[in-house]
N, C-alpha and C positions, 0 to 999 in steps of 0.2 A: 753711458753715465757711470761715474765712480760709485762704488758701494763701499762703506766702511765695514771692516772686519778686523777683529784682533790679529788674525794670522797675517794680515796684509799690512799691519802697522809697523812702525819703526820709531825708535826713540833715541835722542841724544842730549847730552848734557855738556855745557862748557862753562867753567867758572869764569867770571868777569875779570878782566884785565886789572892789574894793580894801579892803573890810572883810570879805571872805568868810572862813569858816572851813573848814579842810581837812576833807574827808569830807562836806561838806554840798552837796547838789545844788542847781542853779539851773534856772529854767525857760527854755528856748529859745523864740524867737519870731520876729517879722518881721525880715526881712533877714538872718537867721542860717542860712539853708539852704546847705549846702556841695555842691560839685559832685564827689560821691564817684564814683569809678571801681570800686574794689574794697575789701574789708575782710577781715581775718582775725583778729579778736579773739576770744579764748577764754579760759575759766576752768580753772584747775588747782586741783584739791582736794588738799591735803596731808593724809595720813592717818598715823596711828601705829598699827601692828598690836599686838595683844596678845601679848607675848613671854613671859607668865608660864609657867613649867614646871609643868604640872598634869596629868601622866599622858595627855596626848593629843598626837598628831602634828600636828594642824591648828591654825590660828590661831583665836582667839576673835573677838569683835567688835572693830572698830577705832574710833579716835577721830579726829575732824576736828581737825587742829592749824593749818590755814592755808587760806585762800581767796584765790588770787591771780588776777590777770587782766592780760593784756598782749597785744599784737599789732600788726600794721600796718594802716594805711589808705593808699589811694592816692586823690589828688584830681586833677582837672584844674587846671592852673595858670591863674589868672584875674587880671585887672588890678585888681579891687576885690572885697573880701569875705573875703580870707584873711589880712588884716593881723594879727589877734589870734592866729592859729595860728602865724604866723611869729614873732611876738614871744614866744609861749610856748616856742618852740624856741630862739630866740636870747637873749632875755632882757631887752632894754632898749631904750627909745626916750625921749630927753630931752624932759621935759614943755614946756620953754620953746622948744626948738629944732624940735620935731616935732609936728604938721606945720608946715612953713614955708608961709606964703601966697605963692604965686607970682603969682596974679592972682585976681580975683573968680571963686570957684567952682573954683579950682585949687590942689591942696595937695600938697606933697611930704613924704613920710614917710621918715625915716631910722631904720633898725632896726639896732641894734648887738648885739655879743656881750657877755654879762655874766659876771662871775666865778662867780656862783652862780645857781641857778634856784629854790631853795626861798623860802618867805616871807621877806621883808626889809622893814625900815622904809625910808622915803625918806631919802636922804642929802643933805647940803648942795649936792653938785654935780650933783644929778639934775634941776635946773630947776623944782622944785615947792617952794613956801614958803607959810607961813601968810598967808592973805588971797588967795591965787591959786587957791583951790579945795582946799587941803590941809586935812584935818580930823584931829583926834587919832584915832589908831587906823587910819589909812590906811596900806596896805602895797602893795609891789610884789608882785603875784600873777601867777605864770606857769604857770597851769593852768586848766582849763575843764571844762564838762560837755559831752560828746559824746552825742548821741541819734541812734539809727538806728530808724526805724519799718519793721519787717520784715513788716507787715500782720498777722501773728499776734499780736505784742506790740511794744512800743517798748523797745528796749534803751537803757537810760540808764547811761552810763558816767561815774561820778562822779569829780570831781577828778583829771582826766587830765593827766598831765605828759608831755612829749615828750622821749624819750630820743634820738632821731635824726631828722634831716630830710635827705632826699635830693631835690635838684631835678634832673631829667634830661629829655632830649629828643632827638628825631630827626625825620625827615620825617613820622613818624606822629602826632607831637604832643608837648606838653610836660606833664609830670606831676610832682607833689610827692608823696613817700612820707613818712609820719610813723609812728615806732614809739612806741606809747603805753604808758604805765604808769598806768592808772587805780587809784583806790582800791577801787572795787567796781563790780559789774554788778547792776543792779536791772531786772527785767523787769515789776514791777508797781508802778512808781513812783506816789506821790501827787502828785508835783510836774510831771512831764511825762506828761500823761495823753492828749494829742492832738498830732497833727502839723499840724493844720489851719492853724494860724498861722505856721508856718514858711514863709518866702518868699525869693525871690531879689531882691537889690538891683536896682532899676529894671527887673525882669523880663528881664534879660539877664546872662549869666555874663561877657561880655566876655573871651573865652578868649584866652590867650597862645598863639600859634602859632609853630612853629619858624622860619617864613619872616619872623617879626618881629625875628630875631636878628642881631646883628653881634657879632663877638668881636675886641676889640682887645687885643694883647699885644706887649710888647717888654721890653728890659732895665729892671730897676728903676732908678729915678732920682728924687731929690727936687727936681730942677731942671728936667728936661725932661718935658713931659706927653705922654701917648699922643695920637695924632691918627688921623684916618680912614685915613692911610697905613700904619698898623699893623694894619689889619683883615686877618684871614685867613679863608678859607672852611673850614667844618668840616661833617661829616656826623652828628655825635652829640656829646653832652657829658653830663657828670654832676658835680654839686657835692654833696658830703655832709658834714654836721656831726653829729659824734658826741659827746653830752653826757656819756656814761659815768656815768649815774645809777645808784644802787644800790637795789635792792628789798630792804627788810629790815623785820622785824617786832620790836616790843618789847613789854614787859609792859603798855604803855598801849595799843598798837594792837590787841592781841588776835589775832583770826584774820586781820586785814587788814594791809596795809603802812603803815608810818609814811610822812610825806611824803618822797619820795625826795630824796637829796642827792648832789652830785657826789663820787664816790669816786676819780676819777683826772682827769688833764687832759683837756680837750676836744681834739677833733682835726678839722681841716677838710681833707679830701682832694678830689681830682677827677680827671677825665679828659676828653679829647677826641680826636676822630679826624679827621685830615685825609684826604680820599678819594684824594688823588694824591701820590705821593713825587716832589717836584720840587727839593728842595734839602736840605742838611744842617745848616741853621740850628739847629734845635732838638735834633738829635742832638749837635751841638757844645756847646750849652748844657748838655745832660744830662751829657756827658763832663766839662766844666769845673765843673759844678754852680754855674752862674751864677744869680744871683737875678733873676727877672723880675716884672713886674706886669701885671695884666690886668683887663679889665671886660667882662662880657657884658651887652650892652644890648638889651633887648626894647622896641620902640616900636609902640604900637597905634594905635587910632583917636583922632580928635580929641575933646576934652573940650567938648561943645557947639559953640559958635561962637567959642571963646576964642582959637583959634590955637595952643593948647597940647594936647599929646598925652599919652595914657596911657602910662606907662613902667613898666618893671621892670628895674632894673639890679643886677647883682651885682658888687661891686668886691673884687678880690683884691689887696691892697697888696704882698705878696711871696709868691712861690711858687718852688719848685725841683722839677725833674722827679725822680721816683723810677724812671721806666722810659720809654724811647722806643724804639719797635721799628717796623721796616718789614718785616713778615713777607710772604714771597712764598708765596701758596697755590696757585700755578698759572700759567698763561699770561697771566692778566689784570692789570689796573692794580694797582700796589702801593700800599696805603694806609700811613698812619703813625699808630701809636697811642701816645698820650701819657697818662701818669699822673703826678700830682703831689701834694705836700702844701703847704698854705699855711702861712705863718709870720708871726709878729709883725714888722712892718717896723722897720728902724732909725729911720725917721722917716716921716712921712705923705708918700707919693709926690706929685710935682707933678700938679696937675689933679684929685686925688682929693678927696673930701669931708674936712673937718678931722676927722670922727670916724673916719677909716681909720687907726687906730692899733692894731688887732688884726688878726686873720686874714682877717676878711670884714666887709663892710657891704652891707646890702641897702637900696635906695631904691626906693620906689613913688610914682609921681605920678598922682593921680586926683581924685575930687571928694569924698572923705571928708574932713570938716573937723575930726576929733577924733582924739586920741592913743588908739590901742587898748590901751595899758597902763594907762590910768587906769580 
């Protein structure tokens, strides 16, 4: 008899097709295995109790009125293979501009924040037109099927949308948390019946490690770019995107949720810790509520023999501190803890990608030659 164990499990994710229909599972396959660390997805059954007054103190039988599922997963941050999950969380990547061909076998992906995450038609400014691969009925789809083989059964989470994404790291590693809102959970799928074909791209996760990171941060400017002289040493960081999607049912969706839509403004927040209190620069910026700009640059191994390297860069065009503290917990060295909220910049900062007109842009450079939103 099969027994579930984390070390025997396997996970895959596939973004739904550009003509895919909500609530329809798709099959995961080669190159779609994900570097799962933990997951906490669970089903909630909503029931209506029998409240009819009928000369009895107890409730009669209940009726099921809703079947919901949601929860978090945590994956290891890697340089290739997670692009479509990040796009599902952020929403957009211009078809014509991304990926940019840097050199033979080297491609730079630019992932942007979208105003909405539900199914939408391609617009004129999205970089895709008739004759360039666009077909009638093609849509921007920001959801996917997540499958977890737990040995006892394969858990198929259909039409999963991402309500929040948190990228965080310290000396122990760099992880990404996703909070998922799937349509349904199927443990006896006729579509994903085996995990045998799920595989890792190039048989190597190409992990992003904390030691790959440099953080550049300084006053916001649309004329003076950040340089290596703006680098600071940190011991931990976190960047969180909250999409504020609403789970709701209607008369058409029945027991399950309709495709979630944004019910409030998104918010991008973050934090970082400087291990040694050596100056008041950021304390002064906090007091004055100065606008800053920053980029977290992860640089990995060389892509073949091209002379170009795998990168994962998080651009923050404008941020303001919400809190800066230098707590003294005893006789030891005093750290400085910073929390902030990212804002839409007045203009694209100097040296930033031209797409940096919202709160955050992520760029990944690797050997993937296709746009994961398509």
